[in-house]
GUMIMI-553790 format. One line per 10 residues: number of its first residue (from 1); their letters; for each residue x, y, z of N, C-alpha, C, O, CB. Coordinates in Angstrom, 3 decimals, always signed. Each point is the difference from the previous one (the first is absolute). Glycine has a CB too. Example, Ala and Ser with C-alpha at 12.3 -4.5 7.8 and 13.67 -1.06 7.14 Angstrom:
! GUMIMI-553790
1> as> +13.190 -5.690 +7.800 -0.890 +1.190 +0.000 +0.900 +1.200 +0.000 +1.036 -0.019 +0.665 -2.928 -1.154 +0.581; +1.542 +2.223 -1.966 +0.820 +1.190 +0.060 -0.770 +1.090 +0.730 +0.509 +1.108 +0.169 +0.675 -1.736 -2.314
This chain:
! GUMIMI-553790
1> mlrslvftag> +173.959 -16.834 +110.911 +0.907 +1.029 +0.467 +1.426 -0.528 +0.094 +0.961 +0.734 -0.227 -2.842 +0.326 +1.483; +2.004 -2.324 -0.924 +1.330 -0.597 +0.109 +0.736 +0.044 -1.338 +1.207 +0.236 -0.051 -2.047 -1.727 +1.885; +0.090 +1.259 -2.919 +0.628 +0.059 -1.330 +0.526 +1.401 -0.301 +1.058 +0.150 -0.612 -2.587 -1.977 -0.174; +0.798 +2.845 +1.213 +0.453 +1.383 -0.210 +1.270 +0.282 +0.792 +0.909 +0.672 -0.487 -3.281 +0.043 +0.097; +2.428 -1.232 +1.613 +1.215 +0.177 +0.809 +1.197 -0.678 -0.645 +1.090 +0.569 -0.051 -2.498 -0.445 +2.109; +1.206 -1.329 -2.547 +1.100 -0.739 -0.639 +0.427 +0.696 -1.291 +1.193 +0.115 -0.279 -2.041 -2.275 +1.274; -0.122 +2.622 -1.778 +0.306 +0.706 -1.246 +0.788 +1.279 +0.278 +0.992 +0.279 -0.672 -3.074 -1.226 -0.368; +1.641 +1.720 +2.029 +0.686 +1.237 +0.353 +1.386 -0.279 +0.568 +0.953 +0.711 -0.319 -3.166 +0.363 +0.756; +2.335 -2.091 +0.391 +1.311 -0.356 +0.550 +0.952 -0.423 -1.117 +1.181 +0.345 +0.033 -2.269 -1.054 +2.126; +0.591 -0.025 -3.136 +0.833 -0.392 -1.137 +0.481 +1.203 -0.795 +1.170 +0.078 -0.375 -2.416 -2.220 +0.259
11> laivffvaer> +0.335 +3.082 -0.138 +0.405 +1.221 -0.709 +1.000 +0.805 +0.824 +0.961 +0.544 -0.545 -3.191 -0.483 -0.604; +2.008 +0.016 +2.457 +0.917 +0.752 +0.862 +1.391 -0.622 -0.008 +0.998 +0.721 -0.022 -2.929 -0.039 +1.467; +2.009 -1.990 -1.429 +1.298 -0.681 -0.034 +0.710 +0.279 -1.322 +1.196 +0.289 -0.023 -2.083 -2.091 +1.547; +0.143 +1.714 -2.617 +0.592 +0.257 -1.322 +0.505 +1.433 -0.080 +1.112 +0.238 -0.471 -2.645 -1.939 -0.576; +0.731 +2.655 +1.502 +0.412 +1.403 -0.051 +1.187 +0.268 +0.918 +0.923 +0.726 -0.368 -3.275 -0.087 -0.169; +2.327 -1.220 +1.720 +1.085 +0.216 +0.956 +1.319 -0.550 -0.539 +1.035 +0.663 +0.065 -2.690 -0.769 +1.823; +1.604 -1.107 -2.419 +1.215 -0.615 -0.544 +0.495 +0.789 -1.213 +1.203 +0.222 -0.144 -1.961 -2.489 +0.969; -0.152 +2.688 -1.692 +0.405 +0.776 -1.178 +0.606 +1.333 +0.404 +0.975 +0.451 -0.601 -2.777 -1.552 -0.732; +1.232 +1.726 +2.341 +0.518 +1.292 +0.447 +1.388 -0.124 +0.623 +0.837 +0.887 -0.169 -3.183 -0.137 +0.545; +2.590 -1.828 +0.334 +1.271 -0.178 +0.707 +1.126 -0.550 -0.874 +1.173 +0.258 +0.268 -2.502 -0.623 +1.769
21> tmstpwlhma> +0.981 -0.388 -3.077 +1.046 -0.688 -0.753 +0.352 +0.642 -1.341 +1.063 -0.275 -0.555 -1.831 -1.770 +1.661; -0.116 +2.902 -1.635 +0.283 +0.563 -1.317 -0.514 +1.425 -0.080 -0.790 +0.447 +0.831 +0.676 -2.729 -1.860; +0.575 +2.968 +0.026 -0.513 +1.338 -0.269 -1.397 -0.133 -0.594 -0.193 -0.671 -1.013 +2.538 +1.594 +0.647; -3.312 -0.281 +1.001 -1.377 -0.148 -0.450 -0.616 +1.360 -0.314 -0.706 +0.567 +0.835 +0.490 -2.657 +0.536; +0.477 +2.617 -2.566 -0.607 +1.284 -0.353 -1.504 -0.120 -0.228 -0.696 +1.015 -0.022 +2.863 -0.331 -0.994; -2.683 -1.897 +0.847 -1.408 -0.227 -0.233 -0.789 -0.153 +1.295 -1.227 -0.094 -0.043 +1.834 -0.970 -2.105; +0.062 +1.037 +3.297 -0.663 -0.219 +1.285 +0.059 +1.281 +0.827 +1.080 +0.479 +0.348 -0.482 -2.942 -0.405; -1.754 +3.002 +0.362 -0.059 +1.235 +0.783 +0.208 -0.317 +1.478 -0.356 -1.080 +0.471 -1.206 +2.125 -2.165; +2.140 -0.094 +2.415 +0.300 -0.252 +1.407 -1.248 -0.011 +0.881 +0.099 -0.328 +1.183 +2.116 +1.379 -1.556; -3.384 -0.703 -0.164 -1.251 -0.048 +0.757 -0.725 -1.336 -0.161 -1.179 -0.099 +0.339 +0.990 +2.568 -0.614
31> wpymllffls> +0.870 -3.498 -0.235 -0.666 -1.280 -0.220 -0.574 -0.618 +1.274 -1.039 -0.652 -0.095 +2.574 +0.310 -1.806; -0.934 +0.497 +3.093 -0.655 -0.584 +1.181 -1.368 +0.632 +0.292 -0.923 -0.693 +0.427 +3.192 +0.218 +0.499; -2.399 +1.768 -1.152 -1.285 +0.665 +0.213 -1.040 -0.494 -0.993 -1.169 -0.177 +0.344 +2.365 +2.188 +0.534; -0.763 -2.229 -2.105 -0.916 -0.513 -1.012 -0.483 -1.399 +0.358 -1.186 -0.304 -0.127 +2.342 +1.692 -1.603; -0.236 -2.238 +2.177 -0.388 -1.358 +0.370 -0.953 -0.001 +1.192 -0.963 -0.767 +0.020 +3.153 -0.068 -0.893; -1.935 +1.676 +1.857 -0.913 +0.091 +1.147 -1.375 +0.514 -0.422 -1.023 -0.460 +0.508 +2.990 +0.865 +0.995; -1.987 +0.526 -2.412 -1.272 +0.513 -0.510 -0.790 -1.111 -0.683 -1.189 -0.170 +0.268 +2.218 +2.444 -0.564; -0.379 -3.027 -0.582 -0.709 -1.061 -0.713 -0.371 -1.156 +0.926 -1.026 -0.647 -0.207 +2.247 +1.289 -1.873; -0.415 -0.905 +3.082 -0.370 -1.025 +0.980 -1.242 +0.429 +0.766 -0.880 -0.821 +0.256 +3.285 +0.122 -0.047; -2.487 +1.957 +0.156 -1.192 +0.470 +0.707 -1.231 -0.045 -0.907 -1.098 -0.303 +0.466 +2.546 +1.777 +0.964
41> lsyllsrlmd> -1.276 -1.176 -2.718 -1.118 -0.135 -0.933 -0.439 -1.456 -0.132 -1.195 -0.277 -0.096 +2.017 +2.291 -1.144; +0.120 -2.937 +1.234 -0.345 -1.419 -0.082 -0.757 -0.452 +1.243 -0.940 -0.791 -0.085 +2.960 +0.397 -1.342; -1.598 +0.907 +2.588 -0.707 -0.326 +1.234 -1.430 +0.541 -0.048 -0.941 -0.695 +0.383 +3.122 +0.726 +0.886; -2.342 +1.195 -1.734 -1.323 +0.596 -0.125 -0.865 -0.802 -0.961 -1.183 -0.216 +0.264 +2.157 +2.469 +0.227; -0.400 -2.693 -1.597 -0.741 -0.818 -0.959 -0.460 -1.300 +0.635 -1.151 -0.395 -0.183 +2.468 +1.401 -1.681; -0.456 -1.674 +2.601 -0.395 -1.268 +0.604 -1.116 +0.196 +1.019 -0.901 -0.834 +0.084 +3.218 -0.029 -0.440; -2.281 +1.944 +1.131 -1.080 +0.288 +0.964 -1.301 +0.306 -0.728 -1.054 -0.508 +0.384 +2.739 +1.390 +1.260; -1.629 -0.059 -2.689 -1.215 +0.324 -0.733 -0.580 -1.213 -0.712 -1.220 -0.142 -0.079 +2.076 +2.450 -0.209; -0.011 -3.174 -0.224 -0.500 -1.191 -0.678 -0.647 -0.968 +0.996 -0.960 -0.687 -0.348 +2.745 +0.956 -1.405; -1.280 -0.330 +2.966 -0.652 -0.815 +1.032 -1.395 +0.532 +0.305 -0.950 -0.770 +0.138 +3.193 +0.211 +0.842
51> ignqrgsqgf> -2.357 +1.867 -0.877 -1.311 +0.616 +0.250 -0.919 -0.228 -1.194 -1.176 -0.319 +0.173 +2.243 +2.066 +1.304; -0.538 -1.585 -2.685 -0.789 -0.215 -1.210 -0.456 -1.432 -0.152 -1.114 -0.239 -0.465 +2.360 +2.073 -0.589; -0.418 -2.799 +1.431 -0.386 -1.406 -0.092 -1.115 -0.344 +0.979 -0.816 -0.878 -0.280 +3.137 +0.329 -0.445; -2.367 +1.215 +1.848 -1.053 -0.250 +0.974 -1.357 +0.472 -0.504 -1.033 -0.534 +0.403 +2.720 +0.745 +1.415; -1.690 +0.775 -2.689 -1.248 +0.555 -0.531 -0.471 -0.696 -1.266 -1.061 +0.349 -0.517 +1.703 +1.814 +1.508; +0.083 -3.105 -1.499 -0.403 -0.711 -1.207 +0.714 +0.520 -1.228 +0.870 +0.866 +0.093 -3.073 -1.281 +0.939; +1.828 -0.121 -2.188 +0.708 +0.327 -1.238 -0.184 +1.457 -0.403 +0.932 +0.609 -0.527 -1.221 -2.966 -0.191; -0.887 +2.929 +0.952 -0.198 +1.395 -0.381 +0.816 +0.937 +0.888 +0.514 +1.013 -0.477 -2.813 -1.585 -0.336; +2.422 +0.248 +2.081 +0.824 +0.806 +0.895 +1.462 -0.073 -0.384 +0.727 +0.985 +0.132 -2.368 -1.362 +1.690; +2.079 -0.774 -2.296 +1.389 -0.171 -0.413 +0.338 +0.922 -1.149 +1.040 +0.659 +0.024 -1.108 -3.026 +0.732
61> vqfyliftva> -0.786 +2.429 -1.763 +0.256 +0.838 -1.173 +0.019 +1.475 +0.394 +0.871 +0.746 -0.447 -1.956 -2.469 -1.037; +0.148 +2.144 +2.305 -0.042 +1.391 +0.420 +1.241 +0.380 +0.797 +0.586 +1.057 -0.233 -3.075 -1.176 +0.258; +2.896 -0.734 +0.915 +1.180 +0.299 +0.796 +1.260 +0.022 -0.853 +0.886 +0.821 +0.238 -1.998 -1.856 +1.732; +1.209 +0.156 -2.953 +1.185 -0.003 -0.846 +0.069 +1.260 -0.856 +1.074 +0.577 -0.169 -1.129 -3.078 +0.137; -1.074 +2.928 -0.505 -0.006 +1.227 -0.796 +0.303 +1.220 +0.859 +0.715 +0.903 -0.435 -2.367 -1.949 -1.121; +1.117 +1.081 +2.763 +0.314 +1.097 +0.923 +1.491 +0.015 +0.309 +0.626 +1.060 +0.021 -2.936 -1.205 +0.977; +2.877 -1.037 -0.758 +1.422 -0.067 +0.301 +0.847 +0.440 -1.184 +1.024 +0.658 +0.186 -1.490 -2.504 +1.411; +0.061 +1.498 -2.798 +0.759 +0.390 -1.187 +0.064 +1.522 -0.136 +1.060 +0.556 -0.286 -1.749 -2.696 -0.837; -0.433 +2.804 +1.326 -0.016 +1.463 -0.070 +0.819 +0.589 +1.147 +0.774 +0.935 -0.205 -3.046 -0.989 -0.898; +2.104 -0.493 +2.315 +0.749 +0.499 +1.158 +1.499 -0.201 -0.202 +0.790 +0.875 +0.353 -2.751 -1.381 +1.141
71> rlllcagfvg> +2.366 -0.634 -2.057 +1.418 -0.255 -0.243 +0.575 +1.011 -0.995 +1.114 +0.494 +0.177 -1.484 -2.937 +0.296; -0.403 +2.742 -1.519 +0.456 +0.981 -0.977 +0.188 +1.373 +0.651 +1.005 +0.669 -0.239 -2.191 -1.947 -1.577; +0.229 +1.693 +2.631 +0.099 +1.305 +0.665 +1.130 +0.024 +1.025 +0.730 +0.988 +0.094 -3.184 -0.662 -0.439; +2.603 -1.403 +1.114 +1.086 -0.055 +0.978 +1.373 +0.012 -0.677 +0.929 +0.649 +0.482 -2.441 -1.910 +1.064; +1.631 +0.545 -2.658 +1.273 -0.005 -0.728 +0.317 +1.379 -0.569 +1.140 +0.458 +0.067 -1.493 -2.874 -0.628; -0.654 +3.072 +0.005 +0.227 +1.355 -0.515 +0.389 +0.938 +1.136 +0.866 +0.858 -0.172 -2.515 -1.268 -1.687; +1.019 +0.253 +3.012 +0.359 +0.826 +1.151 +1.404 -0.278 +0.496 +0.725 +0.931 +0.350 -3.109 -0.872 +0.274; +2.779 -1.316 -0.588 +1.339 -0.386 +0.445 +1.066 +0.619 -0.900 +0.952 +0.615 +0.481 -1.874 -2.766 +0.437; +0.752 +1.984 -2.217 +0.963 +0.570 -0.950 -0.028 +1.520 +0.079 +1.049 +0.644 -0.038 -1.327 -2.634 -1.487; -0.914 +2.565 +1.636 -0.116 +1.448 +0.081 +0.711 +0.580 +1.211 +0.660 +1.034 -0.106 -2.815 -1.220 -1.074
81> vflyrgvddr> +2.029 -0.468 +2.332 +0.666 +0.484 +1.213 +1.513 -0.055 -0.167 +0.695 +0.957 +0.343 -2.639 -1.732 +1.052; +2.456 -0.320 -1.913 +1.447 -0.110 -0.191 +0.512 +1.031 -1.001 +1.048 +0.609 +0.214 -1.193 -3.048 +0.318; -0.586 +2.632 -1.614 +0.437 +0.981 -0.993 -0.106 +1.423 +0.542 +0.845 +0.843 -0.302 -1.566 -2.402 -1.519; -0.301 +1.828 +2.609 -0.161 +1.331 +0.583 +1.117 +0.317 +1.000 +0.465 +1.136 +0.094 -2.946 -1.342 -0.408; +2.897 -0.820 +1.053 +1.077 +0.188 +0.980 +1.369 +0.092 -0.660 +0.993 +0.235 +0.689 -2.366 -1.466 +0.977; +1.453 +1.057 -2.956 +1.255 +0.176 -0.723 +0.920 -1.206 +0.050 +1.178 +0.134 +0.331 -1.379 +2.250 +0.157; -0.318 -3.551 -0.808 +0.809 -1.209 -0.004 +1.072 +0.106 -1.096 -0.245 +0.548 -1.075 -1.719 -1.912 +1.957; +3.130 +0.837 -0.590 +1.083 -0.012 -0.981 -0.295 -1.012 -1.098 -0.661 -1.011 +0.235 +2.302 +1.701 +1.540; -1.154 -0.413 -2.955 -0.103 -0.900 -1.151 -1.453 -0.440 -0.234 -0.342 -1.173 +0.150 +2.695 +0.379 +0.291; -3.178 +1.747 -0.803 -1.443 -0.216 -0.136 -0.357 -1.078 -1.015 -0.907 -0.798 +0.231 +0.596 +3.161 +0.395
91> rvfvvdflml> +1.013 -2.386 -1.733 -0.330 -0.968 -1.052 +0.200 -1.440 +0.504 -0.847 -0.860 -0.241 +1.520 +2.553 -1.522; +0.419 -1.951 +2.447 +0.243 -1.348 +0.536 -1.049 -0.349 +1.055 -0.468 -1.137 +0.059 +2.941 +1.387 -0.507; -2.840 +0.724 +1.279 -1.024 -0.234 +1.018 -1.323 -0.411 -0.633 -0.620 -0.977 +0.423 +1.747 +2.640 +1.065; -1.557 -0.918 -2.499 -1.287 -0.292 -0.637 +0.045 -1.337 -0.735 -0.962 -0.766 +0.060 +0.533 +3.228 -0.299; +1.519 -2.752 -0.447 +0.110 -1.275 -0.721 +0.018 -1.168 +0.994 -0.672 -1.006 -0.228 +1.936 +2.154 -1.650; -0.514 -1.033 +2.961 +0.019 -1.061 +1.014 -1.383 -0.194 +0.605 -0.439 -1.131 +0.205 +2.841 +1.651 +0.297; -3.088 +0.578 -0.218 -1.336 -0.104 +0.580 -0.959 -0.690 -0.966 -0.775 -0.867 +0.405 +1.201 +2.948 +0.933; -0.374 -1.700 -2.612 -0.886 -0.628 -0.984 +0.307 -1.481 -0.179 -0.915 -0.807 -0.161 +0.721 +3.000 -0.998; +1.470 -2.555 +1.183 +0.348 -1.416 -0.119 -0.520 -0.793 +1.209 -0.520 -1.105 -0.157 +2.571 +1.732 -1.183; -1.909 -0.064 +2.537 -0.537 -0.671 +1.176 -1.523 -0.057 -0.050 -0.592 -0.994 +0.419 +2.575 +1.760 +0.904
101> yilytcfeiy> -2.618 +0.275 -1.825 -1.454 +0.015 -0.145 -0.450 -1.142 -0.913 -0.947 -0.722 +0.310 +0.919 +3.225 +0.042; +0.714 -2.652 -1.467 -0.348 -1.072 -0.939 +0.262 -1.370 +0.625 -0.825 -0.904 -0.130 +1.364 +2.422 -1.809; +0.597 -1.680 +2.614 +0.302 -1.282 +0.647 -1.046 -0.371 +1.045 -0.488 -1.130 +0.015 +2.912 +1.552 -0.411; -2.768 +0.514 +1.263 -0.985 -0.283 +1.040 -1.397 -0.205 -0.582 -0.759 -0.825 +0.510 +2.132 +2.161 +1.089; -1.724 -0.611 -2.646 -1.304 -0.199 -0.629 -0.085 -1.396 -0.611 -1.011 -0.684 +0.161 +0.842 +3.155 -0.628; +1.202 -2.893 -0.222 +0.024 -1.363 -0.566 -0.049 -1.044 +1.102 -0.706 -1.001 -0.125 +2.015 +1.834 -1.842; -0.572 -0.612 +3.039 +0.002 -0.928 +1.120 -1.389 -0.105 +0.631 -0.453 -1.101 +0.314 +2.868 +1.644 +0.100; -3.086 +0.574 -0.228 -1.328 -0.012 +0.607 -1.032 -0.630 -0.926 -0.868 -0.739 +0.463 +1.474 +2.784 +0.830; -0.531 -1.771 -2.578 -0.930 -0.618 -0.952 +0.218 -1.501 -0.036 -0.965 -0.764 -0.031 +0.920 +2.865 -1.345; +1.300 -2.534 +1.378 +0.286 -1.435 +0.028 -0.568 -0.641 +1.270 -0.612 -1.066 -0.065 +2.701 +1.460 -1.292
111> glsrnlrrds> -1.891 +0.248 +2.501 -0.520 -0.547 +1.254 -1.518 -0.050 +0.030 -0.579 -0.973 +0.483 +2.596 +1.840 +0.652; -2.667 +0.172 -1.645 -1.460 +0.005 -0.028 -0.545 -1.022 -0.980 -0.973 -0.687 +0.309 +1.002 +3.090 +0.315; +0.572 -2.520 -1.795 -0.487 -0.981 -0.975 +0.234 -1.426 +0.490 -0.787 -0.896 -0.305 +1.240 +2.528 -1.541; +0.615 -1.847 +2.599 +0.223 -1.319 +0.586 -1.098 -0.336 +0.994 -0.506 -1.122 +0.009 +2.973 +1.395 -0.319; -2.838 +0.683 +1.141 -1.059 -0.224 +0.969 -1.358 -0.160 -0.675 -0.819 -0.805 +0.442 +2.131 +2.107 +1.225; -1.553 -0.547 -2.725 -1.286 -0.101 -0.689 -0.140 -1.339 -0.703 -1.087 -0.577 -0.004 +1.070 +3.053 -0.299; +1.084 -2.982 -0.290 -0.068 -1.319 -0.641 -0.295 -1.086 +1.015 -0.744 -0.937 -0.291 +2.347 +1.711 -1.454; -1.034 -0.661 +2.923 -0.205 -1.003 +1.037 -1.424 +0.065 +0.541 -0.583 -1.033 +0.328 +3.016 +1.160 +0.268; -3.008 +1.090 -0.497 -1.320 +0.160 +0.574 -1.132 -0.273 -0.982 -1.131 -0.232 +0.427 +2.127 +1.879 +1.095; -0.727 -1.627 -2.817 -1.089 -0.191 -0.966 -0.268 -1.450 -0.285 -0.887 -0.320 -0.791 +1.465 +2.476 -0.209
């Protein structure tokens, strides 16, 4: 979980500095909400993986697959709520969200594969 906090804090610093120092048409003003959403998903993943590890290797796979489906549904719901409420500059919002989704997915896969290599 600490790695997720550091990763999110690093992204927040980069976004904050970019927003304050330059014109950023590629950065949507809802980026703090997106980062908090992905941080909460990372926290949920770490809790579920702890539970899955306690149940053995088969429990780990089931919990990870459940989390993957839940993450997809939660992300679709998050974007859907923002779009339904009429967020400004929809294209930038969706592109920023997808980029953060890809970044966090790569980060989580890297963290899980690091742990799996150590445990095998």
